[in-house]
C-alpha positions as a printed Julia matrix, in Angstrom:
71×3 Matrix{Float64}:
 -48.97  -4.71  -41.0
 -46.83  -2.09  -42.64
 -43.08  -1.77  -42.59
 -43.38   1.36  -40.45
 -45.24  -0.57  -37.71
 -42.59  -3.28  -37.7
 -39.79  -0.71  -37.41
 -41.53   1.06  -34.52
 -42.09  -2.28  -32.76
 -38.44  -3.27  -33.22
 -37.29   0.09  -31.9
 -39.49  -0.17  -28.79
 -38.58  -3.77  -27.98
 -34.92  -3.18  -28.86
 -34.69  -0.26  -26.45
 -36.47  -2.26  -23.75
 -34.0   -5.14  -24.19
 -31.06  -2.71  -24.08
 -32.39  -1.06  -20.89
 -32.88  -4.43  -19.22
 -29.36  -5.51  -20.21
 -27.88  -2.26  -18.87
 -29.82  -2.58  -15.6
 -28.69  -6.16  -14.98
 -25.08  -5.28  -15.77
 -25.15  -2.42  -13.25
 -26.94  -4.55  -10.65
 -24.23  -7.2   -10.86
 -21.55  -4.54  -10.32
 -22.94  -3.57   -6.91
 -24.53  -0.63   -5.18
 -21.92   1.97   -6.09
 -22.26   1.25   -9.79
 -25.9    2.32   -9.72
 -25.2    5.47   -7.71
 -25.44   8.66   -9.75
 -22.63  10.41   -7.88
 -20.21   7.47   -7.88
 -17.57   9.21  -10.04
 -17.37  12.15   -7.63
 -18.04  10.29   -4.39
 -15.39  10.91   -1.74
 -16.77   8.55    0.91
 -17.68   4.93    0.8
 -20.93   3.52    2.11
 -18.88   0.7     3.64
 -16.82   3.18    5.67
 -19.86   4.32    7.66
 -20.36   2.86   11.13
 -23.93   1.68   10.59
 -24.27   0.29   14.11
 -23.62   3.74   15.55
 -25.91   5.46   13.05
 -28.78   3.07   13.79
 -28.27   3.36   17.54
 -28.35   7.16   17.31
 -31.51   7.03   15.23
 -33.23   4.76   17.74
 -32.11   6.68   20.84
 -31.22  10.26   19.85
 -31.21  11.51   23.45
 -28.67   8.99   24.77
 -24.94   9.04   24.1
 -23.78   6.1    22.02
 -20.77   3.94   22.72
 -20.07   2.14   19.5
 -17.94  -0.94   19.17
 -15.14  -0.82   16.67
 -15.37  -3.2    13.77
 -12.45  -5.45   13.08
 -12.1   -6.71    9.53
């Protein structure tokens, strides 16, 4: 095994370890940390009324009366 092969192997496994570390760090931070447009995002995913959106998707021809969430 030559020195060149060892250096290539270290570079490949080093980058793989770095990518795995970066992925786990972003995953722990939550869904907005992994979003590509997070720095320019003007709305929050939590601000959406998902009950209303799902009801509209299931019954697009009927008007929806959504309940307000209380936090």
